N, C-alpha and C positions, 0 to 999 in steps of 0.2 A: 545225947538222945535227941532224936528228931522231934520237933515240936509243931505247933500249929503253923509257925512261919514257913517251915520246910514243906509242910502239906499244901499251903497256899501257893508256894513257888512251883511245886509240881502241878497243881491245878492250872495255874497261869500258863505253864509249858503246854499242857494239852490244849488249852484254849487258843494259844497263839498258833499252834499247829493246825487246828481246824479252821481258823480264819486265815491261814497262810500269811500271817504277819511275821515275816522273816526278822524285821528289826526287833520286834519284841522278843521273839525267840532267841535271837542272838544275844540279847541282853541277859537272858535267864541262863544260858548255856555257857559253862566255863571254857576258856580256851583249851584246857587239857581234857575235855570231855571224851569219854569212851562209850561207844554204843555196841551192844552185843545182842544178837537174836539168832534164831536158827538159820537166818539168811546172811547174817553179817557178823564176822567174828572179830570183835574188838577193833572196829573201825573208828577213826578219829573224827573230830568235829567237822572238818571240811568234807570228808566223805559222807558224813550223816547229812549234811545239808545238801550235798549234791545227789544222793541216792534216795534217802528216806523222807526228808522233809517235804518234797513236792508231791507226795502221794495222796494228799487229803481229798483230791477230786474223785477218788475211787469210793469214797464213803458217802452214803446217803445220811447217815447219822452216827453218833457215838455218844455213849452214856457211860459216865464213871460210876460204877456200882459201889466201889469200895476205895477209899483213899484214907490210909492210916499210917501213922508214924510207927516205925518198927524198931527204932533205936539206932544210935550211932550215925545219925544223919539219913538213914534209910527210910524211904517212904514206899509202901506197898500199894499198888493200884490194880484193881481188877476192873476191866471195862468190857462193854458189849458194844459192837458196831454192826451196822448194816451196810453192805456193800451196795453199789448201784444196781447189781444184778439181783438184789433182794436176799441174798445169802446173809445169815446172822452168824457171828462168831463171838467168842470171848477170849481175851488174853489176860495175862498177869504181867506186871512189870515191877521191878524194884529199882527205884531211882534214888541215887545218893546226892544229898545237897551238902555243899561245904560253902561257908562264907557267902550265903545268899545266891549261889548259883548251882546248877545241876552239873555234877561232875561225871556221873555215870548213869546209864540206863541199861538194865538187863531185861530182855523181853522173852517171855515164855509163852509160845503160841498155844492156844487152845484150839480145838476143832470147831466145826459147825455146831450151832446151838439152836435147838428147836424150842421156841418160845411156847409152844403149846402144852 
């Protein structure tokens, strides 16, 4: 079962992404990492760092609304972000942690979110 340590590893991964600290992110992401989203179908670690990691500059802010252990190394994360355009969105991810590293991220895109 995922525990507090796994939750903290996932939180640290989001933090490294926002700060664009590639070294910190590389330490957290396993060599056999797999990333899946509606835009990326089971891409490997290298493709993730090439395509996805350098995109934080499109964000004005990102807030983790829910980060909870879901069992068997899985951590569920719901977050809200505001783009530099002012648009606000929410997504959900399931990240899997094994032996202190993130081995998989599955991203489920939400739509625009009206905070009013």
